[in-house]
C-alpha positions in Angstrom: 0.0 0.0 0.0 2.8 2.4 0.8 4.6 1.6 -2.5 1.5 2.6 -4.5 1.2 5.9 -2.6 4.8 6.8 -3.2 4.5 5.9 -6.9 1.3 7.9 -7.4 2.8 10.8 -5.5 5.8 10.8 -7.7 3.7 10.6 -10.8 1.6 13.5 -9.6 4.6 15.6 -8.8 6.2 14.9 -12.2 2.9 15.9 -13.9 2.7 19.1 -11.9 6.3 20.0 -12.7 5.8 19.3 -16.4 2.5 21.4 -16.4 4.1 24.4 -14.7 7.5 24.2 -16.6 5.9 23.7 -20.0 3.2 26.4 -19.6 0.0 26.2 -21.7 1.5 23.8 -24.3 2.7 21.2 -21.7 -0.6 19.3 -22.0 -1.9 18.9 -25.5 -5.6 19.6 -24.7 -6.7 20.4 -28.3 -5.2 17.1 -29.7 -6.9 15.1 -26.8 -10.3 16.7 -27.5 -9.8 16.0 -31.2 -8.9 12.3 -30.4 -11.9 11.8 -28.1 -14.3 13.8 -30.3 -15.8 15.9 -27.5 -14.5 18.1 -24.6 -17.0 16.5 -22.2 -15.4 13.1 -22.9 -12.0 14.6 -21.9 -13.4 15.6 -18.6 -14.9 12.1 -18.1 -11.5 10.6 -18.9 -9.7 12.8 -16.4 -12.4 12.0 -13.8 -12.0 8.3 -14.5 -8.3 8.4 -14.0 -8.9 10.4 -10.7 -11.4 7.7 -9.6 -8.9 5.0 -10.3 -6.3 6.8 -8.3 -8.7 7.4 -5.4 -9.8 3.7 -5.1 -6.7 2.6 -3.1 -7.1 5.5 -0.8 -10.8 4.7 -0.2 -10.1 1.1 0.5 -7.3 1.9 2.9 -9.8 3.8 5.0 -11.9 0.7 5.9 -12.4 0.0 9.7 -10.1 -3.0 9.5 -7.1 -0.9 8.4 -7.6 1.9 11.0 -5.2 1.9 14.0 -7.0 3.6 16.9 -5.6 4.4 20.3 -7.1 2.5 23.2 -8.9 4.6 25.8 -7.0 4.7 29.1 -8.6 3.2 32.1 -10.8 5.6 34.0 -9.2 7.3 36.9 -10.1 6.0 40.3 -10.4 8.3 43.4 -7.4 8.0 45.6 -8.2 7.7 49.3 -6.0 10.0 51.4 -6.0 9.8 55.1 -7.5 12.8 56.8 -5.4 15.4 58.5 -4.1 14.2 61.9 -4.4 10.5 61.0 -0.8 9.8 61.9 -1.1 11.6 65.2 -4.3 9.6 66.0 -2.6 6.4 65.1 0.5 7.1 67.2 -1.4 8.4 70.2 -3.9 5.6 70.0 -1.4 2.8 69.7 -0.8 0.3 72.6 2.9 1.2 72.7 2.0 4.8 73.5 0.0 3.7 76.4 2.7 1.6 78.1 4.6 3.3 80.8 8.1 2.3 80.0 8.0 1.2 76.4 6.0 4.2 75.3 8.3 6.8 76.7 10.1 7.5 73.4 6.8 7.8 71.5 5.3 10.1 74.1 8.4 12.3 74.0 8.3 12.4 70.2 4.6 13.4 70.2 5.2 16.0 72.8 8.1 17.5 70.8 6.0 17.6 67.6 3.2 19.3 69.5 5.6 21.8 71.1 7.0 22.7 67.7 3.5 23.1 66.3 2.5 25.2 69.3 5.6 27.5 68.9 4.9 28.0 65.2 1.2 28.7 65.8 2.0 31.2 68.6 4.5 32.9 66.3 1.8 33.5 63.7 -0.9 34.3 66.2 1.1 36.8 68.3 3.4 38.0 65.5 6.5 37.4 67.6 9.9 35.9 67.3 10.6 32.2 67.7 12.4 32.7 71.0 9.4 34.7 72.4 7.0 32.0 71.2 9.2 29.3 72.9 9.1 31.3 76.1 5.3 31.6 76.0 4.9 27.9 75.4 7.4 26.9 78.1 5.8 29.1 80.7 2.3 27.9 79.7 1.1 31.4 78.8 0.3 30.5 75.2 -3.2 29.2 76.0 -6.0 29.4 78.5 -6.3 25.6 78.6 -4.5 24.5 81.7 -4.0 20.9 80.6 -2.4 21.9 77.2 -0.4 24.6 78.9 1.0 22.1 81.5 1.7 19.4 78.9 4.0 21.6 76.8 5.5 23.7 79.6 8.6 23.0 81.5 6.5 22.0 84.5 5.6 18.3 85.0 2.2 17.3 83.7 2.1 14.4 86.0 1.4 16.7 88.9 -2.3 17.0 87.9 -5.1 16.2 90.3 -6.2 12.6 90.8 -9.8 13.6 89.7 -8.6 14.7 86.3 -6.6 11.5 85.8 -9.5 9.3 86.8 -11.9 11.2 84.5 -9.5 10.7 81.6 -9.3 7.0 82.3 -13.1 6.8 82.3 -13.1 8.1 78.7 -10.8 5.2 77.8 -7.6 7.2 77.5 -4.5 7.3 79.5 -3.5 10.7 81.1 -0.8 11.3 78.3 -3.4 10.5 75.6 -5.8 12.9 77.1 -3.2 15.7 77.3 -1.9 15.1 73.8 -5.4 15.3 72.4 -6.3 18.4 74.4 -3.0 20.1 73.3 -3.6 19.2 69.6 -7.1 20.5 69.8 -5.9 23.8 71.3 -3.2 24.2 68.6 -5.8 23.5 65.9 -8.2 26.0 67.4 -5.5 28.7 67.6 -4.6 27.9 64.0 -8.2 28.2 62.8 -8.4 31.7 64.5 -5.7 32.9 62.2 
């Protein structure tokens, strides 16, 4: 099929060059009309040659000869964990609850919350990092006494027994309760901005 197209293309190019280079006398129209006997028959002959040239092109356009691209598979929605999912997983894990084993995890969560609190206070109070650290360490960054004590330099374990028991009744350890209250306070301060 490709060879025929190249041959017909070359023949058409040669005929075009001869017609342009030879001017009006390149194609002997008068002698062709005289040979056929009528100018309408000359037009029919040219149309017949054009139809013969077009037949291979028409047959190459059949459905069996077409190469179409396959449609890509439709996109599926990607499930993304909600904000705070990692925090909830860490704080809710059994290792976080254990007194000795969970010490590293509790310390890591406390440091992440302290960093988030410092950055939130910096934006909320429009102060320097050192000033924001001082506010967090002294507990003056929030009105929530549990969140303030959890991130301050004072020990959070000095809380009253009533608060500890109430947190256990909710199914959380005291450290889980403090971490959730602190995260909620940081989120609330962030939303105020």
